[in-house]
C-alpha positions, -999 to 999 in steps of 0.1 A, spaced: -348 168 319 -345 140 295 -354 163 266 -328 187 278 -301 159 277 -312 149 242 -309 185 230 -275 188 246 -264 156 228 -277 167 195 -261 201 199 -227 186 207 -231 163 177 -238 193 155 -207 210 168 -184 179 164 -155 181 140 -165 151 121 -200 165 115 -184 197 102 -173 178 70 -208 176 59 -216 213 66 -193 223 37 -211 217 4 -180 211 -17 -163 188 8 -195 169 13 -198 163 -25 -162 152 -26 -167 127 2 -199 113 -14 -182 110 -48 -153 91 -32 -176 67 -14 -196 62 -47 -165 52 -67 -153 30 -39 -186 12 -39 -184 7 -77 -150 -8 -72 -163 -33 -46 -193 -42 -68 -170 -49 -98 -146 -68 -76 -173 -96 -74 -181 -98 -112 -165 -131 -123 -150 -141 -156 -176 -160 -176 -154 -189 -187 -141 -200 -153 -157 -225 -130 -159 -204 -99 -169 -233 -76 -138 -252 -85 -117 -221 -84 -127 -214 -47 -118 -250 -38 -84 -251 -54 -74 -216 -43 -86 -221 -7 -58 -210 16 -39 -193 -12 -41 -160 6 -16 -172 31 13 -171 6 27 -146 -18 -4 -146 -38 -22 -130 -10 5 -105 -6 3 -94 -42 -35 -92 -39 -31 -70 -9 -8 -45 -27 -29 -45 -59 -63 -41 -43 -74 -71 -65 -76 -108 -58 -59 -134 -80 -76 -161 -59 -108 -151 -75 -112 -150 -113 -130 -116 -115 -127 -87 -139 -108 -68 -113 -85 -97 -105 -53 -79 -115 -63 -49 -93 -44 -17 -97 -9 -33 -95 -2 -30 -133 -7 8 -131 15 10 -100 43 -10 -118 41 13 -148 43 44 -126 73 30 -108 90 22 -141 86 57 -155 95 73 -122 128 54 -122 134 60 -159 129 97 -153 159 98 -130 183 80 -155 168 85 -190 175 121 -202 145 127 -224 121 117 -197 140 137 -171 138 167 -194 101 161 -198 95 158 -160 111 193 -155 87 209 -180 61 212 -153 24 203 -157 26 197 -194 55 172 -190 38 154 -162 6 149 -183 28 135 -211 44 111 -187 11 101 -173 -1 94 -209 28 71 -215 21 54 -181 -15 46 -192 -2 30 -224 23 9 -205 -4 -2 -180 -24 -16 -209 6 -36 -221 15 -49 -186 -21 -58 -180 -24 -77 -212 9 -97 -205 -1 -105 -169 -37 -115 -178 -23 -136 -206 -2 -157 -183 -28 -159 -155 -58 -168 -177 -37 -193 -197 -24 -209 -165 -59 -214 -148 -77 -225 -180 -50 -249 -193 -58 -285 -186 -40 -302 -157 -22 -326 -180 -6 -296 -197 7 -280 -165 -23 -257 -158 -52 -258 -133 -80 -268 -157 -106 -244 -142 -124 -234 -174 -157 -249 -183 -156 -277 -208 -155 -264 -244 -145 -228 -232 -108 -231 -231 -102 -221 -267 -82 -191 -280 -110 -168 -284 -125 -175 -249 -90 -170 -234 -86 -137 -254 -121 -126 -243 -111 -131 -205 -77 -113 -211 -95 -83 -225 -120 -83 -196 -92 -83 -170 -73 -56 -189 -104 -34 -193 -111 -40 -155 -77 -26 -145 -79 3 -169 -114 11 -154 -99 10 -119 -71 34 -132 -99 57 -145 -117 55 -111 -85 64 -92 -80 95 -115 -117 105 -109 -112 104 -72 -81 125 -75 -100 151 -95 -134 151 -80 -131 133 -47 -108 136 -17 -75 118 -11 -53 98 -35 -75 76 -56 -50 47 -62 -41 45 -26 -78 45 -15 -85 16 -38 -56 -4 -23 -68 5 12 -104 -4 4 -93 -38 -8 -73 -44 23 -101 -33 47 -125 -55 28 -104 -86 35 -103 -79 73 -138 -92 82 -131 -126 65 -99 -128 84 -116 -121 117 -144 -145 109 -120 -173 102 -103 -165 135 -134 -166 157 -159 -187 138 -160 -222 123 -189 -235 101 -210 -205 112 -206 -210 149 -184 -193 174 -154 -213 184 -156 -226 221 -119 -221 224 -122 -183 221 -136 -182 257 -110 -205 272 -73 -200 281 -50 -222 260 -77 -230 234 -85 -267 229 -65 -298 218 -75 -291 182 -45 -276 163 -52 -241 149 -78 -232 176 -73 -197 192 -76 -193 229 -85 -163 249 -48 -153 256 -41 -153 218 -70 -129 212 -57 -106 239 -22 -108 225 -35 -100 190 -55 -70 203 -25 -56 222 -2 -61 192 -28 -44 170 -28 -13 192 10 -13 196 16 -16 158 -9 12 151 7 35 176 42 27 162 32 31 126 16 65 133 47 76 153 71 67 126 50 79 97 46 113 113 81 114 127 104 141 114 139 152 118 137 190 119 167 208 107 169 245 119 173 270 90 177 308 91 170 333 64 196 360 57 189 396 70 183 423 44 184 460 53 161 482 33 164 518 44 156 518 81 139 484 81 155 449 85 139 420 66 145 383 70 165 368 99 137 344 109 143 309 120 125 280 105 127 243 102 134 220 73 114 187 80 129 154 69 106 124 73 120 95 91 102 71 67 112 90 36 105 61 13 70 53 25 57 18 18 74 15 -16 104 -5 -4 81 -31 9 63 -34 -24 96 -36 -43 111 -62 -21 79 -84 -21 76 -81 -58 113 -91 -64 110 -121 -40 84 -136 -64 113 -145 -88 130 -172 -66 96 -189 -61 89 -194 -98 127 -201 -105 131 -228 -79 97 -244 -89 109 -246 -124 142 -262 -114 124 -286 -92 100 -297 -120 126 -298 -148 156 -314 -129 135 -332 -101 157 -315 -75 144 -318 -39 166 -289 -27 150 -266 -52 115 -276 -40 124 -270 -4 138 -235 -12 106 -228 -33 84 -237 -4 106 -216 20 102 -185 -1 65 -192 -9 55 -196 28 76 -167 41 101 -190 59 133 -180 77 153 -176 44 126 -155 29 126 -131 59 163 -126 57 162 -116 20 131 -96 27 149 -75 54 180 -70 32 159 -59 1 139 -35 22 171 -18 34 184 -17 -2 153 -2 -16 148 23 12 182 38 4 176 34 -33 141 51 -33 154 79 -10 184 85 -33 159 90 -62 133 112 -45 156 132 -22 185 151 -38 206 170 -11 224 191 -38 191 205 -51 178 210 -16 210 229 -7 207 251 -39 171 258 -31 179 270 3 207 292 -12 184 306 -38 158 317 -11 185 332 10 183 306 38 211 286 53 216 260 80 235 275 110 270 263 112 272 251 76 281 271 45 256 273 17 263 250 -12 284 218 -9 288 218 29 251 221 33 245 193 8 270 170 25 253 177 58 218 169 45 231 138 29 246 126 62 214 133 81 192 116 55 214 85 55 211 81 93 173 86 95 167 63 64 185 35 85 159 40 112 130 41 87 143 9 70 145 -8 104 110 1 111 97 -11 78 116 -44 81 102 -51 116 66 -42 104 69 -64 73 80 -96 92 55 -92 120 29 -114 103 55 -144 98 66 -141 134 30 -140 148 19 -168 125 47 -190 137 48 -180 174 10 -180 181 1 -207 155 -24 -183 139 -35 -183 104 -11 -161 83 -41 -142 68 -52 -132 102 -17 -122 113 -11 -101 82 -41 -78 89 -34 -74 126 1 -62 123 22 -59 92 23 -43 58 -15 -42 53 -19 -22 84 10 1 73 -7 9 41 -41 15 57 -27 38 84 -5 58 59 -34 63 35 -57 72 64 -33 98 77 -30 113 42 -68 114 38 -71 132 72 -45 157 62 -63 166 30 -97 169 48 -79 192 73 -67 215 45 -103 218 32 -116 227 68 -87 251 75 -91 268 42 -127 276 52 -118 288 87 -130 256 104 -111 237 131 -91 207 117 -99 171 127 -66 168 145 -62 203 158 -62 208 196 
């Protein structure tokens, strides 16, 4: 009887949808190649720069992941708190891609190049790679110079004695630039030979890799489980997490995951109808379809834009405080650096601004109305052309407001949780917030692409009923 139960379990496992992925040779190879490149990324993530004292670096940068430095590291898939060859992550490539995407909407030569199809996109990608190298070199120059310069000269003085000369600094800059270019190449290889979006998977892998450390710091101290974890209210020691906080964090995690999935998959379906055509005795067309408009049309880009722009006040106020010895500038710098009340207000405003800005760039109601007209379709109650374009613009403005509100709430959740529950910001940022938004968005996209492979070969999809 036991053997029959085992055989039944094995049979059910063989017929499970997840196991179906490994039945298809091509899909199995794509999955293995993707895991291989992600493993290479994680190995290179721990290769340090040769001139930097890693022990002193870890001491001085302890706790830096709680501020904006940790937020940049989350978006880039790298870690500026560790001086490794992948320290810059993939953020320079993302910055270059964003720059060219914005330029393509305002600069006529690039706009013309973008409309040339595959050849034009390849040319823009080539320009993006060149720009990535330049951005990497500039960012690495500032960072390596700052951490290697002696403390008396305004740096951190983390280089070994005698290894802070020009050639050693240049060597580290070239290593960090090469590391980012190699990550860019890995992302492109995943796009071509793997499954999913390579750049997004690298960012997701970097975020997921930080979750175990955050969980460990929440539950353990000096290698031992905190006694306060099993007691209500924790202990008298500040920063201890009691049982009720663990429960709240778990409930929050589930709630945020459900909300992110709902909004990410949420659509505003606009009914469309194709015109009827009479050919002889037959009538063609007249079918009703839907034009899906995503509620979160801009994705996670507004959050990245807003957080990147809010880096400027931190450095600006720090410079004013140091040069003019102004206490008010130091207070403002600290407020922006530690995601204070003022920071959250500007964060929300910028998220709304960039949501509408990004949607205006990526979604053109006039082109959409013309496409519907060219295909012989129309929205019932609205004439093709300008009336349809005005209606689509009105709808997209309304749903963008909802999507921006959702992004704003998700983005400030870590600050609220950290202040209300007295939890380390690093922990709060992974169990509700932008990091979770990125992970879930990339995971949903990955599942969708795996589903397309399964359905194409007449298998049932992972999310099909």
